C-alpha positions as CSV (number, residue, x, y, z in Angstrom):
1,M,88.3,133.4,125.1
2,S,89.2,130.5,126.6
3,V,89.0,126.8,125.5
4,A,88.8,123.7,127.9
5,V,90.8,120.8,125.6
6,I,90.4,117.5,127.7
7,G,92.3,114.8,126.9
8,A,96.2,114.8,126.6
9,G,97.1,112.4,124.0
10,P,98.0,113.4,120.4
11,A,94.5,114.1,119.5
12,G,94.3,116.8,122.2
13,L,97.5,118.2,122.1
14,M,97.6,118.9,118.6
15,A,93.9,120.3,118.9
16,A,95.5,123.0,121.8
17,E,98.4,123.4,119.6
18,V,95.9,124.4,116.8
19,L,94.1,126.9,119.2
20,A,97.5,128.3,120.8
21,Q,98.5,129.9,117.6
22,G,95.0,131.3,116.9
23,G,95.7,133.3,120.2
24,F,93.2,131.5,122.4
25,A,93.8,130.5,126.1
26,V,93.9,126.8,126.5
27,E,94.0,124.6,129.1
28,V,94.7,121.2,128.5
29,F,92.6,118.7,131.2
30,D,93.6,114.9,131.8
31,A,92.9,112.2,134.5
32,M,96.1,111.0,134.3
33,P,99.3,112.3,136.4
34,S,100.9,113.1,133.1
35,A,100.7,113.7,129.6
36,G,100.2,111.0,126.8
37,R,100.5,108.1,128.6
38,K,99.5,106.1,125.8
39,F,101.1,107.6,123.4
40,L,104.6,106.7,125.2
41,M,103.3,103.2,125.1
42,A,102.7,102.9,121.4
43,G,106.5,104.2,121.0
44,K,108.1,102.2,124.1
45,G,109.0,99.0,121.1
46,G,109.4,102.2,118.4
47,L,107.2,104.9,117.5
48,N,106.2,104.4,113.9
49,I,104.6,107.9,113.8
50,T,102.8,107.9,110.3
51,H,102.8,105.8,106.7
52,S,104.9,107.0,103.2
53,E,102.4,105.0,101.5
54,S,100.9,107.0,97.9
55,R,97.9,108.8,98.9
56,E,95.2,106.2,97.4
57,P,96.0,102.9,99.5
58,F,96.8,105.1,102.2
59,L,93.4,106.4,102.5
60,A,91.8,103.1,101.9
61,R,92.9,101.7,105.1
62,Y,90.5,103.6,106.3
63,G,87.6,101.7,105.0
64,A,83.7,102.5,105.5
65,R,84.7,105.7,107.3
66,R,87.2,106.9,104.6
67,A,85.0,109.5,103.0
68,R,84.2,110.8,107.3
69,M,88.0,110.9,107.5
70,E,89.4,112.2,104.0
71,P,89.3,115.6,105.0
72,A,91.2,116.0,107.7
73,L,93.8,113.3,106.6
74,E,94.2,115.6,103.8
75,A,94.8,118.2,105.3
76,F,97.2,117.3,107.6
77,G,97.8,114.2,106.8
78,A,101.3,111.9,106.1
79,P,103.3,114.5,104.5
80,A,101.8,117.0,107.0
81,L,102.8,115.5,110.1
82,R,106.7,114.7,109.5
83,Q,107.0,118.0,108.5
84,W,105.6,119.4,112.1
85,V,107.9,116.8,113.8
86,H,110.9,117.9,111.9
87,G,109.5,121.4,113.5
88,L,110.1,120.1,116.9
89,G,113.9,118.9,116.0
90,I,112.9,115.8,115.9
91,E,114.4,113.5,112.6
92,T,112.4,111.0,110.3
93,F,113.2,108.0,108.3
94,V,111.4,105.5,106.9
95,G,111.6,102.1,106.8
96,T,112.2,99.1,104.8
97,S,108.1,98.7,105.4
98,G,107.3,102.1,104.5
99,R,106.5,102.8,108.0
100,V,107.9,106.6,109.4
101,F,109.9,106.4,112.3
102,P,111.9,109.6,114.5
103,K,115.6,108.9,114.1
104,E,115.7,108.1,118.6
105,M,112.8,105.8,117.7
106,K,111.3,106.2,121.1
107,A,108.1,108.5,121.6
108,A,109.7,110.1,125.1
109,P,111.8,112.9,122.6
110,L,109.2,113.5,120.7
111,L,106.2,114.5,123.8
112,R,109.3,116.3,125.7
113,A,109.5,118.8,123.2
114,W,105.9,119.0,122.1
115,L,105.1,120.1,125.6
116,R,107.6,122.8,126.2
117,R,106.3,123.8,122.9
118,L,103.0,124.1,124.2
119,R,103.7,125.2,127.5
120,A,105.7,128.2,125.9
121,A,103.0,129.2,124.2
122,G,100.4,129.4,127.3
123,V,99.0,126.3,127.6
124,R,98.3,125.4,130.8
125,F,98.0,121.6,132.3
126,H,95.7,120.4,134.5
127,M,96.4,116.5,135.3
128,R,94.7,114.0,137.6
129,H,91.6,116.1,136.3
130,R,89.2,113.1,135.5
131,W,85.5,114.4,133.5
132,L,82.7,113.3,135.0
133,G,80.3,115.2,131.6
134,W,78.6,118.9,133.1
135,C,76.9,120.2,135.6
136,E,73.4,121.3,135.3
137,D,73.8,124.7,135.1
138,G,76.8,123.9,131.9
139,A,79.9,124.3,133.8
140,L,82.1,121.2,133.0
141,R,82.2,119.1,136.1
142,F,86.5,116.9,137.0
143,A,87.4,115.4,139.8
144,T,90.3,115.6,141.5
145,P,92.3,114.1,144.2
146,G,90.2,114.5,147.0
147,A,87.1,117.1,145.5
148,H,85.2,117.6,142.8
149,T,86.1,121.0,140.9
150,A,83.8,122.6,137.8
151,L,84.5,125.1,135.4
152,R,83.0,127.1,132.5
153,A,85.1,127.5,128.5
154,D,84.3,129.0,125.5
155,A,84.4,125.8,124.0
156,V,85.5,122.2,124.2
157,V,87.4,120.1,122.5
158,L,86.7,116.1,123.9
159,A,89.4,113.8,122.7
160,L,88.6,111.6,125.3
161,G,90.2,107.9,123.8
162,G,88.5,105.0,122.9
163,G,87.8,102.3,125.3
164,S,91.6,100.5,124.9
165,W,94.3,100.9,127.7
166,P,91.9,101.4,129.9
167,R,95.4,101.7,132.9
168,L,96.3,104.2,130.5
169,G,93.4,106.5,130.6
170,S,91.7,105.5,127.2
171,D,88.9,103.4,129.2
172,G,85.6,105.1,127.6
173,A,84.0,106.6,130.7
174,W,83.0,109.4,128.8
175,V,80.1,106.7,127.0
176,P,77.5,107.5,129.2
177,W,77.8,111.3,129.2
178,L,77.6,112.1,126.0
179,A,74.6,109.4,126.1
180,A,73.0,111.0,128.4
181,R,73.0,114.5,125.9
182,G,71.5,112.4,123.1
183,V,74.5,112.5,121.0
184,A,75.6,108.8,118.9
185,V,78.2,107.0,119.9
186,A,78.9,103.8,118.6
187,P,79.7,100.7,120.7
188,L,83.3,100.6,121.7
189,R,84.8,97.0,120.2
190,P,88.4,95.7,120.1
191,A,90.0,96.6,116.6
192,N,94.0,95.4,116.2
193,C,93.2,92.7,118.0
194,G,94.5,89.4,119.2
195,F,91.7,86.0,118.7
196,D,91.1,83.0,121.1
197,V,90.4,80.1,118.8
198,A,88.0,77.0,118.4
199,G,90.2,74.5,118.1
200,R,89.7,71.7,115.9
201,D,87.1,70.6,119.1
202,G,85.8,74.1,120.0
203,G,88.1,73.8,123.2
204,G,91.2,75.7,122.3
205,W,94.6,75.0,121.6
206,S,95.3,71.4,123.3
207,G,97.4,71.7,126.5
208,H,100.5,70.2,124.9
209,F,100.5,72.7,121.8
210,R,99.4,75.7,123.8
211,E,102.6,74.5,126.7
212,R,105.3,74.0,124.1
213,F,104.1,77.0,121.9
214,A,102.9,79.4,123.1
215,G,104.7,82.8,122.3
216,A,106.6,81.5,119.4
217,P,105.6,83.0,116.4
218,V,104.9,82.5,112.9
219,K,106.4,83.7,110.3
220,N,106.6,84.6,106.7
221,V,102.7,83.0,106.2
222,A,99.4,84.5,104.5
223,A,95.6,84.8,105.9
224,A,93.4,85.4,104.1
225,L,89.2,85.1,104.5
226,T,86.4,83.9,102.5
227,D,83.2,84.7,101.5
228,G,81.1,81.6,99.4
229,G,84.8,80.2,98.8
230,A,86.2,83.2,97.2
231,E,88.6,85.1,99.1
232,I,87.8,88.8,100.0
233,H,91.1,89.7,102.3
234,R,94.6,88.1,102.3
235,R,97.8,89.6,103.7
236,R,100.8,88.6,104.4
237,G,103.2,89.2,107.0
238,E,103.7,86.8,111.0
239,F,101.4,86.7,113.6
240,V,102.2,85.1,117.6
241,I,100.6,82.0,119.4
242,T,99.3,82.5,122.6
243,A,98.0,80.8,125.2
244,G,94.6,81.0,124.1
245,G,95.0,81.9,120.2
246,V,96.5,84.4,118.1
247,E,97.9,88.1,118.0
248,G,100.5,90.3,116.1
249,G,100.4,91.7,112.4
250,L,99.2,89.5,110.5
251,I,95.9,89.2,112.7
252,Y,95.7,92.8,113.8
253,A,95.2,93.7,109.9
254,L,92.3,91.0,109.6
255,S,90.9,91.7,113.1
256,A,88.2,94.4,112.1
257,P,86.6,91.4,109.6
258,L,87.3,88.7,111.2
259,R,85.8,90.7,114.5
260,D,82.9,91.6,112.5
261,T,81.7,88.0,110.8
262,L,82.1,86.6,114.6
263,Q,79.6,89.7,115.7
264,A,77.4,88.3,113.2
265,G,77.0,84.8,114.4
266,G,78.9,83.4,111.3
267,E,81.7,81.0,111.9
268,A,85.3,83.3,111.4
269,V,88.4,80.6,109.4
270,L,91.5,82.3,109.0
271,W,92.9,80.2,106.3
272,L,96.7,80.1,106.4
273,D,98.8,79.6,103.9
274,L,102.2,77.8,105.6
275,L,104.3,78.3,102.3
276,P,103.0,81.4,100.7
277,D,106.2,81.7,98.4
278,M,105.4,77.7,97.0
279,A,103.1,76.9,94.3
280,A,100.3,74.4,95.7
281,T,101.5,71.5,92.6
282,R,105.0,71.7,94.4
283,V,103.9,71.1,97.3
284,Q,101.5,68.7,96.2
285,A,104.8,66.6,94.7
286,E,106.8,67.1,97.3
287,V,104.4,66.0,100.4
288,A,103.4,62.8,98.5
289,H,106.9,61.9,97.6
290,P,108.6,58.5,99.5
291,R,109.4,59.2,102.7
292,G,110.5,55.8,103.1
293,S,111.2,55.1,107.5
294,R,111.2,58.8,108.0
295,S,108.9,60.5,110.2
296,L,106.2,63.1,109.1
297,S,107.9,65.4,110.8
298,S,111.5,65.0,109.1
299,H,109.6,64.7,105.6
300,L,107.9,67.5,105.6
301,Q,111.3,69.6,106.8
302,S,113.2,68.0,104.3
303,R,111.1,68.1,101.3
304,L,109.5,71.5,102.1
305,G,111.5,73.4,105.1
306,L,108.7,72.8,107.6
307,R,109.7,72.4,111.3
308,G,108.4,74.0,114.4
309,V,105.2,75.3,115.4
310,K,104.2,75.3,111.6
311,T,104.0,71.6,111.7
312,A,102.6,71.5,115.0
313,L,99.6,74.0,113.3
314,L,99.0,71.1,111.4
315,R,98.4,68.2,113.7
316,E,96.8,70.8,116.0
317,C,94.2,71.9,113.6
318,L,93.4,68.7,111.2
319,A,92.1,65.6,112.3
320,A,94.4,62.4,112.4
321,E,93.5,60.9,109.0
322,D,93.9,64.4,107.2
323,V,97.2,64.5,108.9
324,V,98.7,61.0,107.0
325,D,96.5,61.6,104.1
326,P,98.9,63.4,101.2
327,A,96.6,65.1,99.4
328,R,94.6,66.0,102.1
329,L,97.8,67.3,104.0
330,A,99.3,69.4,100.8
331,A,96.1,70.9,100.5
332,A,95.9,72.1,104.3
333,I,99.9,73.6,103.8
334,K,98.6,75.5,101.5
335,A,94.8,76.5,103.0
336,L,95.1,74.9,107.0
337,P,91.7,76.0,108.2
338,L,92.3,78.2,111.9
339,R,88.8,78.1,113.0
340,L,88.3,81.6,115.6
341,A,86.1,82.0,119.0
342,A,86.3,85.4,119.7
343,P,87.9,88.7,119.8
344,R,90.2,89.2,123.0
345,P,88.6,91.5,125.4
346,L,88.2,95.4,124.2
347,E,91.1,96.5,127.4
348,E,93.8,94.5,125.3
349,A,92.8,96.1,122.2
350,I,95.6,97.8,120.8
351,S,92.6,100.0,119.8
352,S,88.7,100.2,119.6
353,A,86.3,101.1,116.9
354,G,83.2,102.4,117.8
355,G,82.6,105.8,119.4
356,V,80.6,109.8,118.2
357,A,79.1,108.9,115.5
358,F,79.9,111.4,112.3
359,E,76.2,111.8,111.5
360,A,76.2,113.4,115.1
361,L,79.2,116.2,114.0
362,D,79.4,119.3,111.9
363,E,82.2,119.3,109.5
364,G,84.4,120.9,112.2
365,L,83.6,118.0,114.5
366,M,81.4,120.1,116.7
367,I,78.3,118.3,118.1
368,R,76.2,119.8,116.3
369,H,73.6,119.9,118.8
370,L,76.0,120.7,121.5
371,P,77.8,123.5,120.5
372,G,80.9,125.0,120.9
373,V,81.5,121.1,121.8
374,F,84.2,119.0,119.6
375,C,85.9,115.9,119.5
376,A,88.7,114.5,118.3
377,G,90.9,111.1,118.2
378,E,89.9,107.4,118.9
379,M,86.5,108.6,120.0
380,L,85.1,109.3,116.9
381,D,83.7,106.2,115.5
382,W,86.8,105.0,113.0
383,E,89.4,102.3,113.1
384,A,92.3,101.5,111.2
385,P,95.3,99.0,111.2
386,T,98.5,99.6,113.2
387,G,101.1,101.0,110.7
388,G,101.2,104.6,111.2
389,Y,97.3,105.1,110.6
390,L,96.3,105.3,113.9
391,L,98.2,107.7,115.0
392,T,98.4,109.9,112.1
393,A,94.1,109.6,112.4
394,C,94.8,110.8,115.8
395,F,96.4,114.4,114.7
396,A,94.5,114.7,111.5
397,S,91.2,115.0,113.4
398,G,93.3,116.5,116.1
399,H,94.4,119.4,114.2
400,A,90.5,119.7,112.6
401,A,88.8,120.0,115.7
402,G,91.1,122.7,116.9
403,L,90.2,124.6,113.5
404,G,86.7,123.9,113.8
405,A,86.8,125.0,117.9
406,R,88.4,128.4,116.2
407,A,86.4,129.1,113.4
408,W,83.2,128.4,115.9
409,L,85.2,130.6,118.6
410,E,86.0,133.8,115.5
411,R,82.9,133.5,114.0
412,P,81.1,137.3,113.7
413,T,78.1,136.6,115.5
414,G,76.4,134.6,118.2
415,A,77.1,133.1,121.4
416,T,80.7,131.9,122.4
417,T,79.5,130.1,125.3
418,A,79.3,126.3,125.1
419,A,76.0,124.8,125.4
420,P,75.5,122.2,128.5
């Protein structure tokens, strides 16, 4: 029996490996010229393969989809993934943040070793094959350079990615093909994304601030979202000023609630603590200290160590009368309102939210009313922050879909051809 795996990213390749281990003939198809394009890009600055934190906080990273993702993550989570990487001859280490990296930090050696092992196991690859859904007779339809082709398989694993980074293959083009078959698909939305700022007057950054600080990192800050005055989300880290807004690790960690707040029509305000290691009472005392003939910038640098982009943010986000009022300025240093206007477009996001609804799938990740068709990876409706959680879930769901397809193909009774 043969299985078609559509999508040669981590989820698809893992499903292919599990199926090949079960003795099935596996054919992998991908629209790109080579496998793992987005995987390689994700590892360009150092491949963060997973995270070393304990079970409960790790699972909590999947938010509202924790219950749906937990079975796959329990079966093939961070410890199993590290062992699997070691089995490819790639050593790993845990960084100071708890993130896990290959010793060489790069994705290419891991991917090369993996592809060699898959080919040795009999997995066949068909690149530049863009899936176009199903033919009227139920065969899988592909566009290839200069032609169209169709084929049949006894089972299909779809691992086509979400909608971010379309130039690397994750373009969400699969959505209408599944929707046409009655599969529930939540709209694809940006996740782990940057945001445009509204600015003090609603017009974004001022020209002076943008020209001087675009690309500047804002380090050692805390950011919080509030609801009715109470903090509901708080993170600490750093972010980067962009020409139109903000991006970076701290922003990505809060992108889901920020995006959802904006989508609901509410105002999204990120409250920045520019000096998270200093008590508010001390900040108030230092700001109120007589500054004599010194400029405000010199005073803040001398008394609090505030300089550069942090001082500029105070002037950018506050009204002039607030900047010169010591009490208001001190309060703003500990809670500076950064008003956001919109998330950046989906194609710029690191990952995407939305996708195939879990309610449309059975426990083996098979589409309930399309027997023999399984889904895995980022095309499922889940999201997680960066830090190894995205890749772990892609590997884990590919592993789960591979096992689900094996179990379906090995069942003692019933048809063995994937339904259209």
